[in-house]
C-alpha positions in Angstrom: 108.2 121.5 94.5 106.5 124.6 93.8 105.7 125.1 89.8 105.7 128.9 90.6 108.7 129.7 92.1 107.2 133.4 93.4 104.5 132.2 95.3 104.4 132.4 98.8 103.2 128.6 99.7 106.1 125.9 100.3 106.1 122.5 101.3 108.4 123.8 104.5 105.4 126.2 105.5 103.3 123.3 104.9 105.4 121.0 107.2 106.5 123.3 109.8 103.3 125.6 110.5 100.1 123.8 109.3 98.3 122.0 112.1 98.1 118.2 113.0 94.4 118.0 111.6 95.8 119.6 108.2 98.9 117.6 107.7 96.7 114.1 108.3 94.0 116.1 105.6 96.9 116.2 102.8 98.7 113.1 103.8 95.3 111.3 103.5 93.4 113.0 100.5 96.6 113.7 98.3 99.0 111.2 99.2 96.5 108.3 100.4 98.7 107.3 102.8 96.9 104.9 105.5 99.9 106.1 107.9 99.2 109.4 107.5 97.7 110.4 111.4 101.3 108.7 112.8 103.3 110.6 110.0 101.9 113.8 111.4 102.4 113.1 114.8 106.0 112.9 114.1 106.1 115.7 112.3 104.4 117.4 115.3 106.9 116.2 117.7 110.0 117.2 115.7 109.3 120.9 115.2 108.7 121.3 118.8 112.7 121.0 118.8 113.6 122.2 115.5 111.8 123.4 111.8 111.9 120.8 109.2 114.3 122.3 106.4 115.6 119.3 104.5 114.0 116.7 102.5 116.2 113.9 104.0 115.1 115.4 107.8 111.4 114.6 106.3 112.2 110.9 104.8 113.9 110.6 108.7 110.7 111.4 110.3 108.8 109.6 108.0 110.7 106.4 108.4 110.6 106.8 112.3 106.8 107.4 112.0 106.3 103.7 110.3 106.4 100.3 111.3 109.0 98.0 109.8 106.3 96.0 108.2 105.7 98.9 106.0 109.5 99.8 105.4 110.1 96.7 104.3 107.6 96.8 101.1 108.9 97.7 97.9 109.3 101.5 97.4 110.0 104.2 99.1 108.2 104.7 102.2 107.8 108.8 101.8 107.1 108.4 98.2 103.3 109.0 99.1 104.3 112.0 101.6 106.0 113.5 99.2 103.1 113.4 96.5 101.0 115.2 98.9 102.8 117.9 99.7 103.8 118.4 95.8 99.8 118.7 94.8 99.0 121.0 97.7 101.6 123.3 97.2 100.6 124.0 93.7 96.9 123.0 94.2 97.1 120.4 91.2 93.3 118.8 91.6 91.7 122.3 91.7 93.8 123.1 88.5 93.7 119.6 86.6 89.2 119.9 87.3 89.6 123.9 85.9 92.0 122.7 82.8 89.7 120.0 82.0 86.3 122.1 82.6 88.0 124.9 80.2 89.4 122.7 77.5 85.7 121.1 77.3 83.8 124.8 76.7 87.1 125.5 74.0 85.6 122.3 72.1 83.7 122.6 68.7 81.2 120.2 67.4 82.6 116.9 67.2 85.5 118.0 68.8 87.2 115.6 71.7 88.9 115.8 75.3 90.9 112.5 75.9 92.3 112.3 79.4 95.4 110.3 80.6 95.4 109.8 84.4 97.9 108.4 86.5 96.7 108.5 90.1 93.3 107.7 91.2 92.7 111.3 92.4 93.3 112.8 88.9 90.8 110.0 87.6 88.3 110.2 89.6 88.0 114.4 89.1 88.1 113.2 85.2 85.5 110.8 85.5 83.6 113.1 88.0 83.3 116.1 85.4 82.8 114.0 82.4 79.7 112.2 84.4 78.6 115.5 85.0 78.8 116.9 81.6 77.0 113.5 79.9 74.2 112.6 82.3 70.8 114.5 82.7 69.6 114.6 86.5 65.7 113.9 86.8 64.2 111.3 88.8 64.1 107.9 88.1 60.6 106.2 86.8 59.2 109.7 85.9 58.7 109.6 82.2 59.4 113.7 81.2 61.2 114.7 78.4 64.0 116.8 79.5 64.4 120.9 77.9 68.5 120.5 77.3 69.7 118.6 75.4 73.1 117.4 76.5 76.1 118.5 74.6 78.5 115.8 75.5 78.9 112.5 74.9 81.2 109.8 76.5 83.3 107.6 73.7 84.1 104.7 75.9 81.4 103.7 78.9 84.5 102.3 80.7 88.0 103.4 81.6 90.5 102.3 79.1 93.1 100.5 80.5 96.7 99.5 78.6 96.8 96.4 76.9 99.3 93.7 78.2 101.3 94.2 74.8 101.6 97.9 76.0 102.6 96.6 79.4 105.2 94.8 78.2 106.5 97.6 76.0 105.8 100.3 78.6 106.0 99.6 82.3 105.5 102.9 83.4 101.6 102.7 81.8 100.8 100.6 84.7 98.7 103.0 86.3 97.5 104.7 83.4 93.8 105.4 82.7 92.2 107.1 79.6 88.7 108.5 79.7 87.5 110.3 76.3 84.6 112.7 75.6 82.9 114.4 73.0 81.0 117.2 71.8 77.6 116.9 70.3 
């Protein structure tokens, strides 16, 4: 799961050494898993007797923590937990936000940054960064002219979603969201 094989933090370290509360935080925040507490509790119980060393062990633990109703749903029951671990290990959200801010700083006049996100965590960051760059924070109903004029402008007020035609041709586009900003 590590993008940088030399870094010390691994999914194994998180699973075997992090506290119950930390596991719940990562699984619910990064995996957006509503069963995060149950899964973290099962992991805690399992590691009392043995370290978690394989993905197969983790999948079995996750499956044992989930009710049959969840297990019978479409999709792999461990998908969200593996996503959470990958994001935590690689610090992906901080890297994404830093990269987005750096890209904006590198723009010339009339330059654009276009971002396509594929899950809500990334989209929330893009939306927030773009809003910060295109909004002046002054109290409402106060007739003042701000000294600083905005450097950036949103190219679209709303997020752009794939069209029906695109979805027919590219099924993976279902979760895609496009946002664009321009330096003025």
